[in-house]
N, C-alpha and C positions, 0 to 999 in steps of 0.2 A: 504494500499500499504506499509505503514512503516513496518508492520509486515512481509511482503514478503521480503523487503529489509534487515531486521534484520536477518531473516532466511537464506537468500542467503549469507550474510556476515559471519554468523556462520558456514555455510557448506563451504564456501570458506576457512575459516581459518582452520577448521578441515581437509580439503583435502590437504591444503598446508603442515600442520603439519605431516600428515600421509606420504605424499610424501617425506618430509624431513627425517622421520625415515627410510623409505624404502631405500632411497638414501644412507643414512649413512650405513646401513647393507651392501648394495651393494659395497660401496667404500672400506669398511674395509676388504672385502673379494675378491677384484678385482683380486688379484694375485693368488688366489687358483684355480686350474684347474676345480674344480667341482662346489664349492660354488660361485665362481665368476660369471659364466654364470647363475646359478640359481638365484642369487640376480638380475642380469640384467633382466632376464625373469620376476621376480616378479614386478620389476619397469615397465616393458612394459605392463604387464597384469593390473597393478594399473592404468597406464595411459589411457588405453582403457576405464576403468570404471569412470574415473575422469577428463579427459581432458578439458571438457567444463567449469569446475569451475576454471580452471587455467588461469592466466594472459596469453595473446597470446605469449609473449616472452618465458615464462616459458614453455608453451605447446610445442613449436617448438624445444626448446633446450632439454627439458626433454626426448622426444622420440628419438631424434638424438643421444644424448649422451648414453641413455640406450642401443641402438643398437650398438654403438661403444664399450661400456663396455662389452656387450655380447662377443664380438670378441677381446677384449683387448689383450689378451695373444698372439693371432695370428697376431694382427696388430702391435705388438712391433717390433721395427727396431733397432737391435743392432748396425747396421752401421749408423743409423741416430738417436742418442739419443735425439736430440733437438726436433725431431718430436714426439717421444714418450712422452717426457716431455709435450710438448704443448698439445697433446691429453689428457693426464691425468689432465693438469690444466683445460682444457675446461670441462672435466667431474666434476672436483671439483667445478667449478664455478656454477654449477646448484644449489649447496647449497645457494649461494647468491642470485640467481634468485628466488628461492622459498621463501626466506625471504622478498625480495623486493616486490614480487608478492602479498603478503598479504596487503601491503600498510596501515598498522596501525600506528597511531602515538605512539611514545614512551610514557611511563607512565607520565614522566615529562612534555611532550608536551600536553598530554591530561589534566593533572592536571592544567597547566597554562591556558588552554582554559576554563576549567570549572570555574576557579576563575575569569576570564575576563567576562564570562557570568553572574556571580553573581553580578558584579559591575555595 
């Protein structure tokens, strides 16, 4: 059973990291008329293949924000810039959710626990 848990943890970490990489590509091209929607489509396709490995909060926000990012240029509101900024900030927050979804201790925290176990 421990081997299964280790494999699941490793797969979950790899999935979150790949999601982070794809999300970064999408966000850096979000304002481009062609590359922005293509990046969002890649994130949506990736989600279909990996969503069950994601933390439930990440799972929901990732797909919702990927859909918004796909239409980001069309959804921009020049007359309501605060709504556009809020939408962009929500999309950016997926970075934080992906990092939090891994739930790994920091190296310092891990080393502290390791030393406590030896004592």
